[in-house]
Biotite code that builds the C-alpha atoms (Angstrom):
import biotite.structure as struc

atoms = struc.array([
    struc.Atom([-21.098, -1.504, -10.071], chain_id="A", res_id=1, res_name="MET", atom_name="CA", element="C"),
    struc.Atom([-18.965, -0.323, -7.649], chain_id="A", res_id=2, res_name="LEU", atom_name="CA", element="C"),
    struc.Atom([-21.628, 0.894, -4.307], chain_id="A", res_id=3, res_name="ASN", atom_name="CA", element="C"),
    struc.Atom([-21.701, 5.202, -4.267], chain_id="A", res_id=4, res_name="PRO", atom_name="CA", element="C"),
    struc.Atom([-19.343, 6.385, -2.472], chain_id="A", res_id=5, res_name="MET", atom_name="CA", element="C"),
    struc.Atom([-19.648, 8.009, 1.378], chain_id="A", res_id=6, res_name="PRO", atom_name="CA", element="C"),
    struc.Atom([-20.430, 11.320, 1.812], chain_id="A", res_id=7, res_name="LYS", atom_name="CA", element="C"),
    struc.Atom([-18.897, 11.873, 5.592], chain_id="A", res_id=8, res_name="THR", atom_name="CA", element="C"),
    struc.Atom([-15.476, 9.530, 5.811], chain_id="A", res_id=9, res_name="PHE", atom_name="CA", element="C"),
    struc.Atom([-15.595, 8.829, 10.057], chain_id="A", res_id=10, res_name="VAL", atom_name="CA", element="C"),
    struc.Atom([-11.397, 8.218, 10.732], chain_id="A", res_id=11, res_name="TYR", atom_name="CA", element="C"),
    struc.Atom([-10.434, 6.171, 13.654], chain_id="A", res_id=12, res_name="ASN", atom_name="CA", element="C"),
    struc.Atom([-7.267, 5.564, 13.490], chain_id="A", res_id=13, res_name="PRO", atom_name="CA", element="C"),
    struc.Atom([-5.648, 2.288, 15.678], chain_id="A", res_id=14, res_name="PRO", atom_name="CA", element="C"),
    struc.Atom([-4.067, 4.124, 18.897], chain_id="A", res_id=15, res_name="ILE", atom_name="CA", element="C"),
    struc.Atom([-1.856, 0.103, 19.789], chain_id="A", res_id=16, res_name="ASP", atom_name="CA", element="C"),
    struc.Atom([0.741, -0.187, 18.618], chain_id="A", res_id=17, res_name="PRO", atom_name="CA", element="C"),
    struc.Atom([1.257, 3.823, 18.447], chain_id="A", res_id=18, res_name="TRP", atom_name="CA", element="C"),
    struc.Atom([4.817, 3.240, 16.560], chain_id="A", res_id=19, res_name="LEU", atom_name="CA", element="C"),
    struc.Atom([5.253, -0.298, 15.365], chain_id="A", res_id=20, res_name="ASP", atom_name="CA", element="C"),
    struc.Atom([9.012, 0.238, 14.904], chain_id="A", res_id=21, res_name="ILE", atom_name="CA", element="C"),
    struc.Atom([11.212, -2.484, 12.575], chain_id="A", res_id=22, res_name="ILE", atom_name="CA", element="C"),
    struc.Atom([14.379, -0.877, 11.860], chain_id="A", res_id=23, res_name="HIS", atom_name="CA", element="C"),
    struc.Atom([16.111, 2.344, 13.740], chain_id="A", res_id=24, res_name="GLU", atom_name="CA", element="C"),
    struc.Atom([19.767, 3.854, 12.686], chain_id="A", res_id=25, res_name="ASP", atom_name="CA", element="C"),
    struc.Atom([21.408, 7.026, 12.194], chain_id="A", res_id=26, res_name="ASP", atom_name="CA", element="C"),
    struc.Atom([20.617, 7.594, 8.970], chain_id="A", res_id=27, res_name="ASP", atom_name="CA", element="C"),
    struc.Atom([16.749, 5.961, 8.763], chain_id="A", res_id=28, res_name="ILE", atom_name="CA", element="C"),
    struc.Atom([12.964, 4.442, 10.183], chain_id="A", res_id=29, res_name="VAL", atom_name="CA", element="C"),
    struc.Atom([11.670, 1.588, 8.990], chain_id="A", res_id=30, res_name="VAL", atom_name="CA", element="C"),
    struc.Atom([7.931, 1.104, 10.716], chain_id="A", res_id=31, res_name="PHE", atom_name="CA", element="C"),
    struc.Atom([4.881, -1.860, 9.868], chain_id="A", res_id=32, res_name="ASN", atom_name="CA", element="C"),
    struc.Atom([1.752, 0.866, 9.325], chain_id="A", res_id=33, res_name="LYS", atom_name="CA", element="C"),
    struc.Atom([-1.433, -0.432, 10.642], chain_id="A", res_id=34, res_name="PRO", atom_name="CA", element="C"),
    struc.Atom([-4.470, -0.921, 8.512], chain_id="A", res_id=35, res_name="SER", atom_name="CA", element="C"),
    struc.Atom([-6.744, 2.153, 9.142], chain_id="A", res_id=36, res_name="GLY", atom_name="CA", element="C"),
    struc.Atom([-3.803, 4.700, 9.808], chain_id="A", res_id=37, res_name="LEU", atom_name="CA", element="C"),
    struc.Atom([-2.887, 7.828, 7.259], chain_id="A", res_id=38, res_name="LEU", atom_name="CA", element="C"),
    struc.Atom([0.486, 7.297, 5.876], chain_id="A", res_id=39, res_name="SER", atom_name="CA", element="C"),
    struc.Atom([0.448, 11.271, 6.146], chain_id="A", res_id=40, res_name="VAL", atom_name="CA", element="C"),
    struc.Atom([-2.046, 13.888, 7.851], chain_id="A", res_id=41, res_name="PRO", atom_name="CA", element="C"),
    struc.Atom([-4.805, 15.377, 5.472], chain_id="A", res_id=42, res_name="GLY", atom_name="CA", element="C"),
    struc.Atom([-5.906, 19.030, 4.841], chain_id="A", res_id=43, res_name="LYS", atom_name="CA", element="C"),
    struc.Atom([-8.756, 18.677, 6.931], chain_id="A", res_id=44, res_name="ASP", atom_name="CA", element="C"),
    struc.Atom([-7.567, 18.829, 11.349], chain_id="A", res_id=45, res_name="PRO", atom_name="CA", element="C"),
    struc.Atom([-9.838, 15.732, 12.283], chain_id="A", res_id=46, res_name="ALA", atom_name="CA", element="C"),
    struc.Atom([-7.361, 13.982, 9.789], chain_id="A", res_id=47, res_name="LEU", atom_name="CA", element="C"),
    struc.Atom([-3.992, 15.480, 11.386], chain_id="A", res_id=48, res_name="ALA", atom_name="CA", element="C"),
    struc.Atom([-3.417, 12.269, 12.803], chain_id="A", res_id=49, res_name="ASP", atom_name="CA", element="C"),
    struc.Atom([-0.941, 9.923, 10.703], chain_id="A", res_id=50, res_name="SER", atom_name="CA", element="C"),
    struc.Atom([2.574, 7.587, 10.918], chain_id="A", res_id=51, res_name="LEU", atom_name="CA", element="C"),
    struc.Atom([3.906, 11.053, 9.367], chain_id="A", res_id=52, res_name="GLN", atom_name="CA", element="C"),
    struc.Atom([2.800, 12.734, 12.757], chain_id="A", res_id=53, res_name="THR", atom_name="CA", element="C"),
    struc.Atom([3.679, 9.960, 15.038], chain_id="A", res_id=54, res_name="ARG", atom_name="CA", element="C"),
    struc.Atom([7.214, 9.287, 13.325], chain_id="A", res_id=55, res_name="ALA", atom_name="CA", element="C"),
    struc.Atom([8.231, 12.390, 13.874], chain_id="A", res_id=56, res_name="VAL", atom_name="CA", element="C"),
    struc.Atom([6.848, 13.010, 17.382], chain_id="A", res_id=57, res_name="ALA", atom_name="CA", element="C"),
    struc.Atom([9.358, 10.880, 18.448], chain_id="A", res_id=58, res_name="ARG", atom_name="CA", element="C"),
    struc.Atom([12.430, 11.128, 15.428], chain_id="A", res_id=59, res_name="PHE", atom_name="CA", element="C"),
    struc.Atom([12.230, 15.385, 14.960], chain_id="A", res_id=60, res_name="PRO", atom_name="CA", element="C"),
    struc.Atom([13.162, 15.962, 11.562], chain_id="A", res_id=61, res_name="GLY", atom_name="CA", element="C"),
    struc.Atom([12.152, 12.572, 10.056], chain_id="A", res_id=62, res_name="ALA", atom_name="CA", element="C"),
    struc.Atom([10.224, 12.418, 6.290], chain_id="A", res_id=63, res_name="GLY", atom_name="CA", element="C"),
    struc.Atom([8.021, 10.616, 4.074], chain_id="A", res_id=64, res_name="THR", atom_name="CA", element="C"),
    struc.Atom([9.591, 8.552, 1.071], chain_id="A", res_id=65, res_name="ILE", atom_name="CA", element="C"),
    struc.Atom([6.670, 6.621, 0.216], chain_id="A", res_id=66, res_name="HIS", atom_name="CA", element="C"),
    struc.Atom([3.682, 6.494, 1.388], chain_id="A", res_id=67, res_name="ARG", atom_name="CA", element="C"),
    struc.Atom([0.947, 3.516, 1.956], chain_id="A", res_id=68, res_name="LEU", atom_name="CA", element="C"),
    struc.Atom([-3.630, 3.377, 1.431], chain_id="A", res_id=69, res_name="ASP", atom_name="CA", element="C"),
    struc.Atom([-4.791, 4.474, 5.141], chain_id="A", res_id=70, res_name="LYS", atom_name="CA", element="C"),
    struc.Atom([-6.322, 0.678, 4.643], chain_id="A", res_id=71, res_name="ASP", atom_name="CA", element="C"),
    struc.Atom([-2.639, -0.940, 3.904], chain_id="A", res_id=72, res_name="THR", atom_name="CA", element="C"),
    struc.Atom([-0.768, -2.403, 6.371], chain_id="A", res_id=73, res_name="SER", atom_name="CA", element="C"),
    struc.Atom([2.674, -3.059, 6.219], chain_id="A", res_id=74, res_name="GLY", atom_name="CA", element="C"),
    struc.Atom([6.804, -1.914, 5.501], chain_id="A", res_id=75, res_name="ILE", atom_name="CA", element="C"),
    struc.Atom([7.153, 1.972, 5.076], chain_id="A", res_id=76, res_name="ILE", atom_name="CA", element="C"),
    struc.Atom([10.486, 3.638, 5.569], chain_id="A", res_id=77, res_name="VAL", atom_name="CA", element="C"),
    struc.Atom([11.220, 7.574, 6.973], chain_id="A", res_id=78, res_name="MET", atom_name="CA", element="C"),
    struc.Atom([14.436, 9.491, 6.255], chain_id="A", res_id=79, res_name="ALA", atom_name="CA", element="C"),
    struc.Atom([16.163, 10.866, 9.501], chain_id="A", res_id=80, res_name="LYS", atom_name="CA", element="C"),
    struc.Atom([17.360, 14.173, 7.268], chain_id="A", res_id=81, res_name="HIS", atom_name="CA", element="C"),
    struc.Atom([17.881, 15.618, 3.724], chain_id="A", res_id=82, res_name="LYS", atom_name="CA", element="C"),
    struc.Atom([20.757, 13.280, 2.246], chain_id="A", res_id=83, res_name="ALA", atom_name="CA", element="C"),
    struc.Atom([19.022, 9.861, 3.017], chain_id="A", res_id=84, res_name="ALA", atom_name="CA", element="C"),
    struc.Atom([15.863, 11.344, 2.119], chain_id="A", res_id=85, res_name="HIS", atom_name="CA", element="C"),
    struc.Atom([17.479, 12.778, -1.183], chain_id="A", res_id=86, res_name="GLY", atom_name="CA", element="C"),
    struc.Atom([19.597, 8.817, -1.439], chain_id="A", res_id=87, res_name="HIS", atom_name="CA", element="C"),
    struc.Atom([16.298, 6.421, -0.470], chain_id="A", res_id=88, res_name="ILE", atom_name="CA", element="C"),
    struc.Atom([13.724, 8.641, -3.082], chain_id="A", res_id=89, res_name="GLY", atom_name="CA", element="C"),
    struc.Atom([15.858, 8.282, -5.802], chain_id="A", res_id=90, res_name="LYS", atom_name="CA", element="C"),
    struc.Atom([15.750, 3.946, -6.159], chain_id="A", res_id=91, res_name="GLN", atom_name="CA", element="C"),
    struc.Atom([12.209, 5.014, -5.374], chain_id="A", res_id=92, res_name="PHE", atom_name="CA", element="C"),
    struc.Atom([11.972, 7.481, -8.828], chain_id="A", res_id=93, res_name="GLU", atom_name="CA", element="C"),
    struc.Atom([13.422, 5.127, -10.326], chain_id="A", res_id=94, res_name="TYR", atom_name="CA", element="C"),
    struc.Atom([12.452, 2.099, -9.713], chain_id="A", res_id=95, res_name="ARG", atom_name="CA", element="C"),
    struc.Atom([15.362, 0.523, -8.074], chain_id="A", res_id=96, res_name="GLN", atom_name="CA", element="C"),
    struc.Atom([13.833, -0.345, -4.951], chain_id="A", res_id=97, res_name="THR", atom_name="CA", element="C"),
    struc.Atom([12.139, -4.269, -4.894], chain_id="A", res_id=98, res_name="THR", atom_name="CA", element="C"),
    struc.Atom([8.921, -4.386, -2.463], chain_id="A", res_id=99, res_name="LYS", atom_name="CA", element="C"),
    struc.Atom([6.119, -7.534, -2.752], chain_id="A", res_id=100, res_name="PHE", atom_name="CA", element="C"),
    struc.Atom([2.173, -6.922, -1.193], chain_id="A", res_id=101, res_name="TYR", atom_name="CA", element="C"),
    struc.Atom([0.061, -10.428, 0.159], chain_id="A", res_id=102, res_name="ILE", atom_name="CA", element="C"),
    struc.Atom([-2.955, -10.215, -0.680], chain_id="A", res_id=103, res_name="ALA", atom_name="CA", element="C"),
    struc.Atom([-6.232, -12.441, -0.245], chain_id="A", res_id=104, res_name="ARG", atom_name="CA", element="C"),
    struc.Atom([-8.236, -12.165, -2.973], chain_id="A", res_id=105, res_name="VAL", atom_name="CA", element="C"),
    struc.Atom([-11.984, -13.272, -3.579], chain_id="A", res_id=106, res_name="TRP", atom_name="CA", element="C"),
    struc.Atom([-12.333, -16.472, -5.617], chain_id="A", res_id=107, res_name="GLY", atom_name="CA", element="C"),
    struc.Atom([-10.000, -19.079, -7.119], chain_id="A", res_id=108, res_name="HIS", atom_name="CA", element="C"),
    struc.Atom([-7.310, -17.136, -9.104], chain_id="A", res_id=109, res_name="VAL", atom_name="CA", element="C"),
    struc.Atom([-7.249, -19.988, -11.780], chain_id="A", res_id=110, res_name="ALA", atom_name="CA", element="C"),
    struc.Atom([-3.237, -19.253, -13.597], chain_id="A", res_id=111, res_name="GLU", atom_name="CA", element="C"),
    struc.Atom([-0.699, -20.054, -11.013], chain_id="A", res_id=112, res_name="ASP", atom_name="CA", element="C"),
    struc.Atom([1.648, -16.439, -12.196], chain_id="A", res_id=113, res_name="GLU", atom_name="CA", element="C"),
    struc.Atom([0.440, -13.967, -14.884], chain_id="A", res_id=114, res_name="GLY", atom_name="CA", element="C"),
    struc.Atom([0.624, -9.979, -15.225], chain_id="A", res_id=115, res_name="LEU", atom_name="CA", element="C"),
    struc.Atom([-1.746, -7.082, -15.695], chain_id="A", res_id=116, res_name="ILE", atom_name="CA", element="C"),
    struc.Atom([-0.227, -4.944, -17.711], chain_id="A", res_id=117, res_name="ASP", atom_name="CA", element="C"),
    struc.Atom([-3.678, -1.707, -17.460], chain_id="A", res_id=118, res_name="LEU", atom_name="CA", element="C"),
    struc.Atom([-3.490, 1.599, -17.079], chain_id="A", res_id=119, res_name="PRO", atom_name="CA", element="C"),
    struc.Atom([-5.135, 3.808, -14.904], chain_id="A", res_id=120, res_name="LEU", atom_name="CA", element="C"),
    struc.Atom([-6.747, 7.355, -14.350], chain_id="A", res_id=121, res_name="ALA", atom_name="CA", element="C"),
    struc.Atom([-8.614, 9.122, -11.905], chain_id="A", res_id=122, res_name="THR", atom_name="CA", element="C"),
    struc.Atom([-12.037, 8.299, -11.593], chain_id="A", res_id=123, res_name="ASP", atom_name="CA", element="C"),
    struc.Atom([-13.302, 12.511, -11.710], chain_id="A", res_id=124, res_name="TRP", atom_name="CA", element="C"),
    struc.Atom([-16.660, 11.278, -10.193], chain_id="A", res_id=125, res_name="GLU", atom_name="CA", element="C"),
    struc.Atom([-16.183, 9.534, -7.400], chain_id="A", res_id=126, res_name="ASN", atom_name="CA", element="C"),
    struc.Atom([-12.593, 10.970, -5.982], chain_id="A", res_id=127, res_name="LYS", atom_name="CA", element="C"),
    struc.Atom([-10.288, 9.305, -4.506], chain_id="A", res_id=128, res_name="PRO", atom_name="CA", element="C"),
    struc.Atom([-11.700, 6.196, -6.752], chain_id="A", res_id=129, res_name="ARG", atom_name="CA", element="C"),
    struc.Atom([-9.298, 5.107, -9.917], chain_id="A", res_id=130, res_name="GLN", atom_name="CA", element="C"),
    struc.Atom([-10.569, 3.926, -13.246], chain_id="A", res_id=131, res_name="GLU", atom_name="CA", element="C"),
    struc.Atom([-8.635, 1.727, -16.320], chain_id="A", res_id=132, res_name="VAL", atom_name="CA", element="C"),
    struc.Atom([-8.696, 4.421, -18.386], chain_id="A", res_id=133, res_name="ASN", atom_name="CA", element="C"),
    struc.Atom([-7.340, 3.761, -22.244], chain_id="A", res_id=134, res_name="HIS", atom_name="CA", element="C"),
    struc.Atom([-7.422, 7.082, -23.918], chain_id="A", res_id=135, res_name="GLU", atom_name="CA", element="C"),
    struc.Atom([-5.783, 8.589, -20.321], chain_id="A", res_id=136, res_name="ARG", atom_name="CA", element="C"),
    struc.Atom([-4.682, 6.685, -18.236], chain_id="A", res_id=137, res_name="GLY", atom_name="CA", element="C"),
    struc.Atom([-0.192, 6.225, -17.420], chain_id="A", res_id=138, res_name="ARG", atom_name="CA", element="C"),
    struc.Atom([0.921, 2.940, -17.588], chain_id="A", res_id=139, res_name="PRO", atom_name="CA", element="C"),
    struc.Atom([0.531, 0.575, -14.928], chain_id="A", res_id=140, res_name="SER", atom_name="CA", element="C"),
    struc.Atom([2.429, -2.646, -14.281], chain_id="A", res_id=141, res_name="GLN", atom_name="CA", element="C"),
    struc.Atom([1.682, -5.193, -11.658], chain_id="A", res_id=142, res_name="THR", atom_name="CA", element="C"),
    struc.Atom([2.887, -9.226, -11.354], chain_id="A", res_id=143, res_name="ARG", atom_name="CA", element="C"),
    struc.Atom([1.047, -11.834, -9.353], chain_id="A", res_id=144, res_name="TRP", atom_name="CA", element="C"),
    struc.Atom([1.857, -15.125, -8.082], chain_id="A", res_id=145, res_name="GLU", atom_name="CA", element="C"),
    struc.Atom([-0.100, -17.745, -5.989], chain_id="A", res_id=146, res_name="VAL", atom_name="CA", element="C"),
    struc.Atom([1.063, -18.271, -2.804], chain_id="A", res_id=147, res_name="ILE", atom_name="CA", element="C"),
    struc.Atom([-2.305, -20.384, -1.708], chain_id="A", res_id=148, res_name="ALA", atom_name="CA", element="C"),
    struc.Atom([-6.064, -21.093, -2.325], chain_id="A", res_id=149, res_name="ARG", atom_name="CA", element="C"),
    struc.Atom([-8.578, -20.930, 0.180], chain_id="A", res_id=150, res_name="GLU", atom_name="CA", element="C"),
    struc.Atom([-12.378, -21.855, 0.463], chain_id="A", res_id=151, res_name="ASP", atom_name="CA", element="C"),
    struc.Atom([-13.461, -18.720, -1.391], chain_id="A", res_id=152, res_name="LYS", atom_name="CA", element="C"),
    struc.Atom([-10.373, -17.047, -1.650], chain_id="A", res_id=153, res_name="ALA", atom_name="CA", element="C"),
    struc.Atom([-6.892, -16.951, -2.810], chain_id="A", res_id=154, res_name="THR", atom_name="CA", element="C"),
    struc.Atom([-3.353, -15.299, -1.577], chain_id="A", res_id=155, res_name="ARG", atom_name="CA", element="C"),
    struc.Atom([-1.608, -13.498, -4.254], chain_id="A", res_id=156, res_name="LEU", atom_name="CA", element="C"),
    struc.Atom([2.220, -12.042, -4.012], chain_id="A", res_id=157, res_name="LYS", atom_name="CA", element="C"),
    struc.Atom([1.367, -9.629, -5.910], chain_id="A", res_id=158, res_name="LEU", atom_name="CA", element="C"),
    struc.Atom([4.192, -6.960, -7.233], chain_id="A", res_id=159, res_name="ILE", atom_name="CA", element="C"),
    struc.Atom([4.364, -3.296, -8.585], chain_id="A", res_id=160, res_name="PRO", atom_name="CA", element="C"),
    struc.Atom([6.511, -2.430, -10.848], chain_id="A", res_id=161, res_name="ILE", atom_name="CA", element="C"),
    struc.Atom([4.832, 1.055, -11.392], chain_id="A", res_id=162, res_name="THR", atom_name="CA", element="C"),
    struc.Atom([3.386, 2.364, -8.558], chain_id="A", res_id=163, res_name="GLY", atom_name="CA", element="C"),
    struc.Atom([0.325, 4.500, -9.133], chain_id="A", res_id=164, res_name="ARG", atom_name="CA", element="C"),
    struc.Atom([-2.408, 5.298, -6.756], chain_id="A", res_id=165, res_name="THR", atom_name="CA", element="C"),
    struc.Atom([-4.658, 2.293, -6.129], chain_id="A", res_id=166, res_name="HIS", atom_name="CA", element="C"),
    struc.Atom([-2.584, 0.351, -8.701], chain_id="A", res_id=167, res_name="GLN", atom_name="CA", element="C"),
    struc.Atom([-3.767, -3.023, -6.642], chain_id="A", res_id=168, res_name="LEU", atom_name="CA", element="C"),
    struc.Atom([-6.941, -3.039, -5.910], chain_id="A", res_id=169, res_name="ARG", atom_name="CA", element="C"),
    struc.Atom([-7.534, -1.855, -9.108], chain_id="A", res_id=170, res_name="VAL", atom_name="CA", element="C"),
    struc.Atom([-6.150, -4.245, -11.098], chain_id="A", res_id=171, res_name="HIS", atom_name="CA", element="C"),
    struc.Atom([-7.255, -7.134, -8.704], chain_id="A", res_id=172, res_name="MET", atom_name="CA", element="C"),
    struc.Atom([-11.234, -5.738, -9.743], chain_id="A", res_id=173, res_name="LYS", atom_name="CA", element="C"),
    struc.Atom([-10.062, -5.164, -12.254], chain_id="A", res_id=174, res_name="GLU", atom_name="CA", element="C"),
    struc.Atom([-9.322, -9.551, -13.729], chain_id="A", res_id=175, res_name="ILE", atom_name="CA", element="C"),
    struc.Atom([-12.727, -10.343, -11.375], chain_id="A", res_id=176, res_name="GLY", atom_name="CA", element="C"),
    struc.Atom([-10.642, -10.739, -8.163], chain_id="A", res_id=177, res_name="HIS", atom_name="CA", element="C"),
    struc.Atom([-11.175, -8.036, -5.618], chain_id="A", res_id=178, res_name="PRO", atom_name="CA", element="C"),
    struc.Atom([-8.449, -7.516, -3.132], chain_id="A", res_id=179, res_name="ILE", atom_name="CA", element="C"),
    struc.Atom([-11.028, -8.842, 0.816], chain_id="A", res_id=180, res_name="LEU", atom_name="CA", element="C"),
    struc.Atom([-12.473, -6.050, 3.050], chain_id="A", res_id=181, res_name="GLY", atom_name="CA", element="C"),
    struc.Atom([-12.184, -3.392, -0.080], chain_id="A", res_id=182, res_name="ASP", atom_name="CA", element="C"),
    struc.Atom([-14.070, -0.802, 0.426], chain_id="A", res_id=183, res_name="GLU", atom_name="CA", element="C"),
    struc.Atom([-14.295, 0.920, -2.898], chain_id="A", res_id=184, res_name="PHE", atom_name="CA", element="C"),
    struc.Atom([-13.645, -1.626, -5.196], chain_id="A", res_id=185, res_name="TYR", atom_name="CA", element="C"),
    struc.Atom([-15.232, -4.712, -3.857], chain_id="A", res_id=186, res_name="ALA", atom_name="CA", element="C"),
    struc.Atom([-19.134, -5.654, -3.350], chain_id="A", res_id=187, res_name="THR", atom_name="CA", element="C"),
    struc.Atom([-21.209, -8.074, -1.702], chain_id="A", res_id=188, res_name="GLY", atom_name="CA", element="C"),
    struc.Atom([-19.604, -10.703, -0.277], chain_id="A", res_id=189, res_name="ASP", atom_name="CA", element="C"),
    struc.Atom([-15.927, -9.896, -1.597], chain_id="A", res_id=190, res_name="ALA", atom_name="CA", element="C"),
    struc.Atom([-16.491, -6.239, 0.877], chain_id="A", res_id=191, res_name="LEU", atom_name="CA", element="C"),
    struc.Atom([-18.120, -8.837, 3.768], chain_id="A", res_id=192, res_name="ALA", atom_name="CA", element="C"),
    struc.Atom([-15.077, -11.385, 3.949], chain_id="A", res_id=193, res_name="ALA", atom_name="CA", element="C"),
    struc.Atom([-12.804, -9.106, 5.387], chain_id="A", res_id=194, res_name="ALA", atom_name="CA", element="C"),
    struc.Atom([-13.484, -6.589, 8.840], chain_id="A", res_id=195, res_name="ASP", atom_name="CA", element="C"),
    struc.Atom([-10.284, -5.180, 6.146], chain_id="A", res_id=196, res_name="ARG", atom_name="CA", element="C"),
    struc.Atom([-8.687, -4.622, 3.729], chain_id="A", res_id=197, res_name="LEU", atom_name="CA", element="C"),
    struc.Atom([-6.515, -8.078, 3.165], chain_id="A", res_id=198, res_name="GLN", atom_name="CA", element="C"),
    struc.Atom([-3.605, -6.101, 1.614], chain_id="A", res_id=199, res_name="LEU", atom_name="CA", element="C"),
    struc.Atom([-0.610, -5.895, 3.455], chain_id="A", res_id=200, res_name="HIS", atom_name="CA", element="C"),
    struc.Atom([3.328, -4.185, 1.606], chain_id="A", res_id=201, res_name="ALA", atom_name="CA", element="C"),
    struc.Atom([5.283, -7.050, 2.578], chain_id="A", res_id=202, res_name="ALA", atom_name="CA", element="C"),
    struc.Atom([8.754, -6.243, 1.734], chain_id="A", res_id=203, res_name="GLU", atom_name="CA", element="C"),
    struc.Atom([10.774, -3.910, 0.699], chain_id="A", res_id=204, res_name="LEU", atom_name="CA", element="C"),
    struc.Atom([14.694, -3.338, -0.247], chain_id="A", res_id=205, res_name="GLY", atom_name="CA", element="C"),
    struc.Atom([16.459, -0.662, -1.050], chain_id="A", res_id=206, res_name="PHE", atom_name="CA", element="C"),
    struc.Atom([20.585, 0.298, -0.700], chain_id="A", res_id=207, res_name="ARG", atom_name="CA", element="C"),
    struc.Atom([21.027, 2.023, 2.716], chain_id="A", res_id=208, res_name="HIS", atom_name="CA", element="C"),
    struc.Atom([22.159, 5.459, 1.997], chain_id="A", res_id=209, res_name="PRO", atom_name="CA", element="C"),
    struc.Atom([25.014, 5.098, 4.180], chain_id="A", res_id=210, res_name="THR", atom_name="CA", element="C"),
    struc.Atom([28.074, 2.856, 2.295], chain_id="A", res_id=211, res_name="GLY", atom_name="CA", element="C"),
    struc.Atom([25.421, 1.358, -0.018], chain_id="A", res_id=212, res_name="GLY", atom_name="CA", element="C"),
    struc.Atom([24.791, -1.383, 0.935], chain_id="A", res_id=213, res_name="GLU", atom_name="CA", element="C"),
    struc.Atom([21.189, -3.214, 0.204], chain_id="A", res_id=214, res_name="PRO", atom_name="CA", element="C"),
    struc.Atom([18.959, -3.701, 2.632], chain_id="A", res_id=215, res_name="VAL", atom_name="CA", element="C"),
    struc.Atom([15.217, -5.712, 2.969], chain_id="A", res_id=216, res_name="VAL", atom_name="CA", element="C"),
    struc.Atom([13.039, -5.392, 5.362], chain_id="A", res_id=217, res_name="PHE", atom_name="CA", element="C"),
    struc.Atom([10.237, -7.668, 5.733], chain_id="A", res_id=218, res_name="ARG", atom_name="CA", element="C"),
    struc.Atom([6.796, -8.188, 7.482], chain_id="A", res_id=219, res_name="SER", atom_name="CA", element="C"),
    struc.Atom([4.164, -10.786, 7.898], chain_id="A", res_id=220, res_name="GLU", atom_name="CA", element="C"),
    struc.Atom([0.908, -9.916, 6.970], chain_id="A", res_id=221, res_name="PRO", atom_name="CA", element="C"),
    struc.Atom([-1.784, -10.448, 10.069], chain_id="A", res_id=222, res_name="PRO", atom_name="CA", element="C"),
    struc.Atom([-4.461, -12.145, 7.587], chain_id="A", res_id=223, res_name="PHE", atom_name="CA", element="C"),
])
């Protein structure tokens, strides 16, 4: 059974580095978001600090196209102007981007690769948690490949086919291998095995808004 959702939320986003920029040109800025930083600001003034807030302070007009969970680190691209936002946004909408994540999960995954196909829906009694729900859940698929097996964990490459909230986190929990350090979906030794969520957006590819050439950006996981 999962731990009860905390009634209070303490937000202490990392400040060093303030912005980790992988790439910048006239159309886009690509960031390496640290774990613990919101992608966009929350409604509460205490949640104002975010990657978007920091980005706009340096690049006025920068717009968020996609997001990562607060505790997930890795690659995020932002658009510098409306045309670039629309160009890349449509690629996300029509699943024309390429991306994968690196995760460390609890236990030894027996097979070398596989596909998880489980519908996801909001767990309304425990928001923002999500749950597998075969009645009202939306279709959700994740491909996975084993990179390495460790003493008590497995390092995986995770390829989301769909992009549901918490998809990778819930899918790994459901197959019995929660992501290490996941405060929402891991318990016991799996939760205690890491001081942060061991999930990192390691690669993102799309067509550049100027010229349409394919570009790929990569970031090594910090774990």
